[in-house]
C-alpha positions in Angstrom: 38.9 42.7 4.9 35.6 43.1 2.9 34.1 40.0 0.7 32.1 40.6 -2.4 28.4 40.9 -0.8 29.7 43.6 1.6 31.5 45.5 -1.4 28.3 45.0 -3.4 26.2 46.6 -0.2 28.7 49.3 0.3 28.6 50.1 -3.7 24.6 50.3 -3.8 24.6 52.4 -0.8 26.5 55.0 -2.4 24.5 55.1 -5.6 26.0 52.5 -7.8 23.7 50.7 -10.2 25.8 47.7 -10.7 28.7 46.1 -9.0 30.5 43.1 -9.7 33.5 41.3 -8.2 36.1 39.2 -10.7 37.4 36.1 -9.7 41.4 36.2 -8.7 42.7 33.6 -11.1 44.9 33.5 -14.2 43.5 34.4 -17.6 45.7 32.7 -19.9 43.4 33.4 -23.0 43.1 37.1 -22.1 46.8 37.2 -21.5 47.5 35.9 -25.2 44.8 38.4 -26.6 46.7 41.2 -24.5 50.1 40.4 -26.1 48.7 40.0 -29.6 47.0 43.4 -29.4 50.3 45.1 -28.2 52.3 43.1 -30.6 50.2 44.6 -33.4 50.9 48.0 -32.4 47.5 48.9 -31.1 48.9 50.3 -27.8 50.4 52.9 -29.5 51.8 55.5 -27.2 50.6 53.7 -23.9 53.8 52.1 -23.2 52.5 51.2 -19.8 50.3 48.5 -21.2 53.3 46.5 -21.9 54.3 46.5 -18.4 53.6 44.0 -15.8 51.4 42.0 -18.5 51.8 38.7 -15.7 49.8 40.7 -13.2 47.2 42.3 -15.5 46.4 38.4 -16.5 46.5 37.1 -12.7 45.6 40.0 -10.0 46.6 37.2 -7.5 50.4 38.3 -8.3 49.5 42.0 -7.1 49.8 40.7 -3.6 53.0 39.0 -2.8 52.8 36.0 -0.4 48.7 36.0 -0.4 47.9 33.2 2.1 44.7 32.2 3.8 44.4 35.0 6.2 44.1 37.6 3.0 41.6 35.2 1.2 39.2 34.2 3.8 37.3 36.2 6.4 34.7 35.6 8.9 34.2 33.9 12.3 31.7 31.2 12.1 33.3 28.7 9.7 32.3 25.2 8.6 35.1 23.2 7.4 34.8 20.1 5.1 37.6 17.7 4.0 38.0 17.9 0.3 37.6 14.5 -0.9 39.8 13.5 -4.4 37.2 11.7 -6.1 34.4 12.4 -8.9 31.9 15.0 -8.4 28.4 13.7 -8.7 24.8 14.6 -8.4 22.5 12.0 -7.2 19.1 12.1 -8.6 16.6 10.1 -6.1 12.8 9.4 -7.0 10.3 6.7 -5.7 12.9 4.4 -4.4 15.6 4.4 -6.8 18.6 6.5 -7.5 21.0 7.6 -10.4 24.1 9.5 -10.5 25.4 11.9 -13.3 28.7 13.7 -13.5 29.2 17.3 -14.0 28.4 16.9 -17.7 25.1 15.3 -17.3 26.5 12.0 -18.1 25.5 8.5 -16.2 28.8 6.6 -16.4 28.8 4.6 -13.1 25.5 2.6 -13.6 24.6 0.0 -10.7 26.3 0.5 -7.9 26.2 -0.9 -4.1 26.9 2.8 -2.7 23.7 3.8 -4.8 21.4 1.4 -3.3 22.3 2.4 0.2 21.8 5.7 -1.1 18.3 5.0 -2.3 17.6 2.8 0.7 18.5 5.6 3.0 16.5 8.2 1.4 13.6 5.5 1.4 13.6 5.4 5.7 14.1 8.8 5.9 10.5 9.5 4.1 12.0 11.4 0.9 10.0 11.1 -2.2 12.4 13.0 -4.3 15.9 14.4 -3.5 18.8 15.8 -5.8 21.9 15.6 -3.7 25.8 17.0 -4.8 28.1 14.2 -3.7 31.6 12.9 -4.3 32.4 9.2 -5.7 35.6 8.0 -4.5 37.6 4.7 -3.5 38.4 4.6 0.1 41.9 3.9 0.9 42.8 2.7 4.7 45.5 5.0 5.9 45.9 7.1 2.7 43.8 9.7 1.0 41.5 8.8 -1.6 42.8 9.3 -5.5 40.8 10.4 -8.3 42.3 7.9 -10.7 41.0 5.2 -8.8 37.2 5.6 -9.5 37.8 5.0 -13.1 39.9 1.9 -12.5 37.5 0.3 -9.8 34.3 1.2 -12.1 35.9 -1.2 -14.9 36.8 -3.6 -12.3 33.7 -5.9 -11.2 35.8 -7.0 -8.1 36.3 -3.3 -6.9 32.7 -1.7 -8.1 31.1 -2.4 -4.5 34.0 -1.1 -2.9 33.0 2.6 -4.2 31.6 5.1 -1.8 29.5 8.1 -2.0 30.1 11.2 0.5 27.3 13.6 0.1 28.5 17.2 0.9 25.2 19.4 -0.3 21.5 19.4 -0.2 20.0 20.9 -3.5 16.5 19.5 -3.7 14.3 17.8 -1.3 10.7 16.8 -2.3 10.7 19.2 -5.0 11.7 22.2 -3.4 14.8 24.1 -3.6 16.9 23.7 -0.1 17.9 27.2 0.8 19.7 27.9 4.1 21.4 30.9 5.7 24.5 28.9 7.0 26.1 25.6 6.2 25.4 24.4 9.3 22.1 23.9 8.5 23.0 21.9 5.2 25.3 19.8 7.4 22.5 19.2 9.9 20.4 18.0 7.1 22.7 15.7 5.5 23.6 13.9 9.1 19.6 13.6 9.2 19.4 12.0 6.3 22.5 9.8 6.5 22.0 9.1 10.3 22.2 5.4 9.6 25.6 6.0 8.2 27.4 8.1 10.7 28.3 5.0 13.6 27.7 2.3 11.3 30.5 0.7 9.7 28.6 -1.8 7.5 26.8 1.1 5.7 30.2 3.1 5.2 29.4 3.3 1.7 27.4 6.5 2.0 28.1 9.1 4.6 28.6 12.7 4.5 32.0 14.2 4.0 34.1 15.3 7.5 33.1 18.7 9.1 34.5 20.8 11.7 33.6 24.3 12.7 36.1 26.9 13.6 35.6 30.7 14.8 39.0 31.8 13.6 41.6 32.0 10.9 43.9 30.5 13.3 41.5 27.6 13.7 41.4 27.1 10.3 45.2 26.8 9.6 45.1 24.1 12.6 42.5 22.3 10.8 44.5 22.6 7.6 47.8 21.6 9.4 46.1 18.4 10.8 44.1 17.6 7.6 46.1 18.3 4.5 49.7 18.6 5.9 49.5 15.6 8.3 47.1 13.6 6.8 47.6 14.7 3.2 44.0 15.5 2.4 43.6 16.9 -1.1 42.3 20.6 0.7 39.6 22.2 2.6 36.6 23.5 1.7 35.2 26.5 4.1 32.1 28.0 4.4 31.8 31.3 6.5 28.6 32.9 7.6 27.9 35.0 4.5 27.8 31.6 2.7 30.7 32.7 0.7 32.6 29.0 -0.2 36.7 29.1 -0.4 39.0 26.0 -1.2 42.3 26.1 0.2 44.7 23.6 -1.3 48.2 23.4 -0.9 50.7 23.9 -3.8 53.0 21.5 -5.4 56.8 22.0 -6.3 57.8 20.2 -9.6 61.6 20.1 -11.0 61.1 20.0 -14.9 63.0 20.6 -17.7 62.6 23.4 -20.4 62.0 21.8 -23.8 60.8 24.7 -26.0 59.5 28.2 -26.0 57.8 31.1 -27.6 58.7 34.7 -27.5 57.4 38.3 -27.6 59.3 41.2 -27.5 60.0 41.5 -24.2 61.5 37.9 -24.5 59.9 34.8 -23.1 56.4 34.1 -23.8 55.7 30.4 -22.8 58.1 27.8 -22.1 56.9 24.0 -22.3 57.7 21.9 -19.6 58.5 18.5 -18.9 59.6 15.3 -16.8 61.5 12.3 -17.9 60.6 8.7 -17.3 63.1 6.0 -16.2 63.8 5.1 -19.6 64.6 8.6 -20.6 61.8 9.6 -22.7 60.0 13.1 -22.0 56.7 13.7 -20.8 55.5 17.3 -21.7 52.8 18.5 -19.3 52.8 22.1 -18.8 53.4 25.5 -20.3 53.1 29.1 -18.7 55.9 31.9 -17.6 53.9 33.2 -14.7 56.5 34.5 -12.1 59.4 35.3 -14.3 60.3 39.0 -14.2 60.9 41.2 -17.3 64.5 40.7 -16.8 64.6 36.9 -16.2 62.3 36.6 -19.5 64.6 38.4 -21.5 67.7 36.5 -20.1 66.2 33.1 -20.8 65.0 34.1 -24.1 68.8 34.9 -25.2 69.8 31.8 -23.8 67.3 29.5 -25.3 68.0 31.4 -29.0 71.5 29.2 -28.6 69.8 25.9 -27.9 67.3 25.6 -31.2 66.9 22.0 -32.6 64.9 20.5 -35.0 61.6 18.5 -34.1 59.2 16.0 -35.4 56.9 17.0 -32.6 55.3 20.7 -33.4 53.2 22.4 -31.0 51.2 26.2 -31.7 50.8 28.6 -29.0 47.6 30.5 -28.8 48.8 33.0 -31.6 49.2 30.1 -33.9 52.9 30.3 -33.7 54.9 27.5 -33.2 57.3 26.8 -30.1 60.7 26.7 -30.8 62.0 23.2 -29.6 65.3 23.7 -27.4 68.1 21.2 -26.3 66.6 20.1 -22.9 69.4 21.4 -20.4 67.5 24.3 -18.2 65.6 23.0 -15.4 63.0 25.1 -13.4 61.3 24.7 -10.3 57.5 25.4 -10.9 54.9 25.3 -8.5 51.2 24.1 -9.5 47.9 24.5 -7.8 46.6 21.6 -9.0 47.3 18.5 -11.5 44.0 17.0 -13.1 44.1 13.7 -14.8 40.6 14.0 -16.2 38.7 17.0 -17.5 35.4 18.5 -17.4 34.6 16.6 -20.3 35.3 13.3 -18.5 38.0 12.5 -21.0 41.2 11.3 -19.7 44.3 13.8 -20.1 46.9 12.9 -22.3 50.5 14.1 -22.9 52.7 14.3 -25.7 55.9 11.6 -25.1 59.1 12.6 -26.7 62.4 11.1 -27.1 65.6 13.6 -27.7 68.3 12.5 -30.2 71.1 14.7 -30.5 71.8 14.4 -34.3 68.1 14.3 -34.9 66.5 16.2 -32.5 62.9 15.9 -31.0 61.4 12.8 -32.2 57.9 11.8 -31.3 57.2 8.5 -29.4 53.5 9.1 -29.0 50.7 9.9 -26.6 50.5 8.9 -22.9 48.0 9.0 -20.4 49.0 12.2 -18.1 47.9 15.3 -16.5 47.1 19.1 -16.9 48.6 21.4 -14.7 46.4 24.2 -13.2 47.8 27.7 -11.4 51.5 27.5 -12.9 53.9 29.6 -11.1 57.8 29.6 -12.2 59.7 29.8 -8.9 63.3 29.9 -9.9 65.9 28.2 -11.8 67.7 25.1 -10.4 71.0 25.0 -11.6 72.0 22.5 -9.1 69.8 20.1 -11.0 70.4 18.1 -14.0 67.6 17.0 -16.5 68.2 13.3 -15.9 65.6 10.7 -15.3 66.4 11.1 -11.4 66.5 14.6 -11.3 63.1 15.5 -13.0 61.5 12.4 -12.4 57.9 11.5 -13.6 56.8 10.5 -10.1 56.9 14.0 -9.1 53.6 14.5 -11.0 52.0 10.7 -10.1 52.8 10.8 -6.3 50.5 14.2 -6.6 47.9 12.9 -9.4 48.0 9.1 -10.6 47.6 8.8 -14.3 44.3 7.3 -15.4 44.3 4.8 -18.4 43.1 5.5 -21.7 40.6 3.0 -22.9 41.2 1.2 -25.9 44.5 3.4 -26.7 47.8 2.2 -27.4 50.9 3.9 -26.9 52.9 2.0 -29.2 53.1 4.5 -32.0 55.1 4.3 -35.4 57.6 6.9 -36.1 57.2 9.5 -38.8 58.3 9.4 -41.9 60.3 12.6 -43.8 58.6 13.0 -47.6 60.8 16.0 -48.5 62.8 18.5 -47.0 63.5 21.6 -49.1 65.7 24.6 -47.6 66.3 27.9 -49.6 68.5 30.8 -48.9 68.9 34.5 -50.0 71.3 37.2 -48.9 70.5 41.0 -49.8 71.9 44.0 -48.1 73.7 42.0 -45.3 70.4 40.4 -44.4 70.2 36.7 -44.4 66.8 34.8 -45.5 65.5 31.4 -45.5 62.9 29.3 -46.4 62.7 25.8 -45.3 59.5 23.3 -46.1 59.0 20.0 -44.7 56.6 17.3 -45.2 56.0 14.3 -43.3 53.8 11.3 -43.1 53.0 10.8 -39.2 52.0 7.1 -39.8 50.1 7.5 -36.9 46.3 8.3 -38.2 44.9 5.1 -37.3 45.2 6.5 -33.5 42.5 8.8 -34.4 44.7 11.4 -32.8 47.0 12.5 -35.6 46.6 13.7 -39.1 48.2 11.4 -41.8 50.3 14.0 -43.6 52.1 17.1 -42.2 53.2 20.3 -44.2 55.5 22.8 -42.3 57.1 26.0 -43.5 59.6 28.2 -41.5 60.3 31.6 -42.8 63.6 33.4 -41.5 64.5 37.0 -42.2 67.5 38.6 -40.0 66.3 42.1 -41.0 62.4 41.5 -40.4 60.7 42.5 -36.8 59.1 39.2 -36.5 62.3 37.0 -37.5 60.7 33.7 -37.8 57.3 32.8 -39.3 55.7 29.5 -39.1 52.6 27.8 -41.0 51.4 24.4 -41.0 49.1 22.4 -43.0 47.4 19.0 -42.7 46.0 16.4 -45.1 44.8 12.7 -45.2 46.1 12.3 -48.7 49.9 12.3 -49.8 49.1 13.6 -53.4 47.2 16.8 -51.8 50.2 17.5 -49.2 52.8 17.6 -52.4 50.6 19.9 -53.9 50.6 21.9 -50.9 54.5 21.8 -50.8 54.9 22.5 -54.8 52.4 25.8 -54.4 54.0 27.2 -51.5 57.4 26.8 -52.8 56.0 28.6 -55.9 54.5 31.4 -53.8 57.6 32.2 -51.7 60.6 31.3 -53.9 61.4 34.0 -56.6 64.4 35.2 -58.3 67.6 35.6 -55.9 66.6 32.3 -54.5 69.1 29.7 -54.0 68.2 26.1 -53.0 70.8 24.6 -50.1 69.3 21.4 -49.2 66.9 18.9 -50.6 66.0 15.6 -49.4 63.2 13.5 -51.3 61.7 10.4 -50.1 59.2 8.6 -52.4 59.5 5.2 -50.6 56.6 4.9 -48.2 
């Protein structure tokens, strides 16, 4: 198998001025743009553009069953154990060390492991250094967890238990540390942190564990031992051309569909949720990768008969609101990764919903949660029920424990409906509906919700785009009522009949 540098060298030899190699990953935003582009008719007679959209947005789907052997090549590997912690850059100068995360923010402050780090640099005769490391909380007999770091940082009794695992040397004494192979990097790490390699008392700062391999088969043996048997997060593989590959397991999760959006070919995206023991639904993922065109069309038809009202409104990348449905259809999805904290260092949150058979979906609040990466829809689970056991929350927390939001409460008040107006018109056998809603969220103090929301649904059975939706937000009740009145005046003309009016002026 050829790798990117080999491909570039060949391209240059045969006369190409430039050659680039794209990362094999899913491009969700580009997929959304392509679908909008097609829906607007810009593809004209290019019908082939509508086929295999998932594969156009994710080249990894072109090769069925792609595994380690198809993604990694070489014969001289350094394999390090991937630690589930917080990535840090440690800066050392003149006997002191500070630590910044990937966003350039210093969160940790004074830590014992930093003192150990600085002491080792001083003893090694280093004047200045920049070292990449993972900050983590060791667990005896178990893998470290990312969420443990934040918990320990906030707990004075556990702060001194945090450890550093250096894995790369970026700069030493003002000079970039450039090597031909990761073996040289690791040799330097062992030299710098030699006092910690065999000294249990100084285990707060020791290099990541590393092994060498000379074949893919040996890599798979290490993967079996570290990841499958011991539960490590994954492997980081360096080959002789300095190409770095991360190898992580995919995780299977049974979740229930709570909403969806469509294109002309059927399902565009579905919203997925798991359930708490008390029955609440935590929505954590959306996507549709892995579904065939036939599956998309079939699922869209079935879900169209399960529409329900919802206090919770979420729009896709096109600005079109998802249609919420009765939670009945269970799918097994696989995810490459669940993350509890983003690159911006903020704790991930998920909507927490309650389903009522009469009222539909009710917003209960926002809770600490995860973001799912690399989602693939594997199969529908007709043998599974969407119960708190069948689609249990622990499927997520067992993989990635949630982190607590600082100073945030999940005990949010329910919303209050202020006005609901529904108008109907029948013309030439076509049915048209306008539905207008305004409500007060009662959650504006949380900082995560607007005070007032306006929502408009425009339905026409004879239109290509059958349902259109629009929303507006305001911090003022008078303004939201003005928006409602204006929208009704603009849309309701001669021939329309009002079929429902619900007003509530008691707030």
